[in-house]
Each structure stands twice: as C-alpha cells, then as structure tokens.
C-alpha positions in Angstrom: 8.7 1.9 12.6 9.8 1.0 8.9 9.9 4.0 6.6 10.3 3.0 2.8 12.1 5.5 0.7 11.2 6.7 -2.6 15.1 6.5 -3.9 15.0 2.7 -2.9 11.7 1.6 -4.4 11.5 3.6 -7.8 14.9 3.7 -9.1 14.5 6.2 -12.0 10.8 5.5 -12.4 7.7 7.8 -11.3 5.3 4.7 -10.9 5.7 0.9 -9.8 2.9 -1.7 -9.9 3.3 -4.8 -8.1 1.3 -7.7 -7.1 1.5 -9.6 -3.5 -0.2 -12.1 -1.6 -0.8 -11.3 1.9 0.1 -14.5 4.3 1.0 -12.4 7.1 0.4 -9.2 9.3 2.3 -6.3 7.8 3.3 -4.0 10.8 2.6 -0.2 10.7 4.9 1.5 8.5 5.1 4.7 6.2 6.7 5.7 2.9 7.8 8.9 0.8 5.1 7.9 -1.9 1.6 7.4 -2.6 0.2 4.0 -2.5 -2.9 2.8 -4.0 -3.9 -0.7 -2.9 -6.5 -2.9 -5.2 -7.8 -6.2 -3.5 -8.1 -8.7 -6.2 -9.2 -11.6 -3.9 -9.6 -12.6 -0.2 -10.3 -10.2 2.6 -8.6 -8.7 5.5 -8.1 -5.4 7.6 -6.0 -2.3 6.3 -5.5 0.1 9.1 -4.7 3.7 7.8 -3.8 6.6 10.3 -5.0 4.2 13.3 -8.4 3.4 11.8 -9.3 -0.2 10.6 -11.1 -0.9 7.6 -12.4 -4.3 6.4 -11.4 -4.9 2.9 -12.1 -7.5 0.4 -12.4 -8.3 -3.2 -12.8 -5.3 -5.5 -12.1 -2.6 -2.5 -9.3 0.0 -3.3 -7.6 2.1 -0.7 -5.6 5.2 -1.1 -2.6 5.9 1.2 -1.0 9.4 1.0 2.7 9.8 1.4 3.8 10.0 5.2 0.7 8.1 6.4 1.1 5.2 8.9 -0.7 2.2 7.6 -0.6 -1.7 8.3 -2.7 -4.6 7.1 -3.3 -8.4 7.8 -4.9 -10.9 5.9 -4.6 -14.5 5.0 -4.5 -15.4 1.1 -5.5 -11.6 0.3 -4.2 -10.9 -3.0 -3.7 -7.4 -3.8 -2.0 -5.1 -6.3 0.1 -1.9 -5.3 0.2 1.2 -7.4 3.1 3.2 -5.9 3.6 6.7 -7.2 6.2 9.5 -6.5 4.1 12.5 -5.6 5.7 14.6 -8.3 4.4 11.9 -10.7 0.9 13.0 -10.0 1.7 16.7 -10.8 3.5 15.9 -14.1 
C-alpha cells in the first residue's frame, strides 16, 4: 500500500492545494497528513476506511491522517486541500 509522506508532499509549507481530474481508479493508500477533497464536477466513489461513498459535484470529504482511502471516477474534477496535522493547531 502506498504511504504518502508529509515531508515529501509539503516541503516547508503547512498547507497545499491541488486540482486534479480523475480518469482512473486510485488504489487504497494513506498519508501522514489530513486531506479535504472538494468535488468540483462529475461523480465517482470515494472509499474511506473500507466504506464506499457516492460523491458528486459539491460534495466534500474529510480524510484524517493515517486513514486508508481510495477513489474511482471518470472525468471527476476535484480540489485536494492537504494539511499537516500541526497546521490545524497553529
């Protein structure tokens, strides 16, 4: 299983915002940071902790650090907001 490391993702920042268009299945993975996902368009399935959620435009998903998750969707556009856990307490 892929584990995304905070130091490889953030550099010296506490927050990173990225846009992505999903045209594939993203295998189950986890990371050392918090992820908030906002669905801008399209629809798909987000699996968090083994529970599947149908998602579509306007939905927002919170994934805590260390929590396994995956997604699938074709043409689903979303924004990732990635936060170091300590950023939330500053």
